[in-house]
Structure formats: structure tokens, C-alpha cells
N, C-alpha and C positions, 0 to 999 in steps of 0.2 A: 160435187164441186161447188164452191161458193162463187157466185157471180158478183161482179162489181155493179151494184145498183146505182151508184152515183157516177154518171159519166164525166162530170167536171170535178174531180177530186184535186183541189188546189190547196197549197200550203198557205199559211198566214203571210209569208213573204210575198207570194204571188199576188194575193189580194191587196197588200199594201202597195206594191209596185203598180198594179193596175189602177188603183184609186189615185195614186200620185200622178200617173199619166193623164188621167181624166182631169184632175185639178189643174195641172200645168197647161193642158190644152185649152181648158176653159178660161184660164187667166189670159193667155195670149189672144184667144178669140175675142173675149170681152174688151181687151185693150185696143183691138182694131175696130170694133163695132161702136163702142161707147167712147165719148169724149171724157176721159178720166180727169182731165184738168179743169173741167167746168166747176168743180168744187175743190177747194184747197185741201181738205182733209183726205178725200179720195185720191187726189193726185199725190199727196205725200205718202200714203200707204202704197200706192202703185210704185212710186220711186224707191221706196224701201225694199219692196219685194222683188224687183225686176232682176237683180243679179242672182239671188238664190234660185229663182225660177228658171232663169236662163241656164244656170249650171245643171239643174235637174233635167231640163229639156234635152241636153246633150248627153248626160250621164245615164238616164233611165233606159234608153235603147241598148246601151252597152251592157248595163247590168242585166237587163232582160235577156240579152243574147247569151251572156255567160251562164246565167241560171238555167236557161233553156237547154244549153249544151250539157250542163251538169245533170239535168233531168232526162237526158237522152232523147231529146226532141219529141216530146209528147205533143201530139196534135191538139189535144184538148186542154192545153195549158193556157193560163192567163198571160203568160209571158209573151206569147205570139201576139195577142191582142194589144198588149201594152206597147210592143214594138211598132205595130201598125198605127196606133194612135200617135205615138211620138214622131214617127217618120212623116205621117200626114200633117202633123202640126209644123214640123220643120219645113216641109214643102209649101205649106200655106204661108208661112212667114217669108220664104224666099220669093215666091211668085205672086204675092198679093201686092196690089197698088203698083 
């Protein structure tokens, strides 16, 4: 019998959702840590991106859950980690400051 040598066999979609979750989390974390309005250009970019990033913050856990259920709840899936990152970021936003 052929054994599965790759324990984390993830699809391209799983990798994209996981990377987007990390980017969104980093965006909100940097927005809390750094004064983005100290430079006009950085503040303008931050203001342009905040609505799409906010939508992704709340849509990515839902998408991850749907895709995880379609994958029949594989424990080694990147969708679980994506959901954990997104939920942690939401909790960080709610309970910070």
C-alpha cells in the first residue's frame, strides 16, 4: 500500500486563505502598534485598505469553515489554522485598549 508521505497535503485554495489570514492579521496588528498617521502617504494607504481588510477579516473564518466542512474536517488542514488566526485577530481587536 502506498502511504501518504506528506502529512500536510493542502490545496492551493487552503494556502491562499491561510496567507490572506496572516496578511489581514498583520495589517490590524501593525495598525495598533504603529502610528500610521505620522506620514501622510502611509495613512492614506491605510485608509484605502481598511474596508477591504475588514471584510476579509470577517469573511475568511466563514470561508475557512465552509471549506473545512467540504474537506470532511481534516485535522491537518490549513483551514483550521486560518480560522484560529482570524478568530484571534477579531478577539485582539475587540479586547485591545
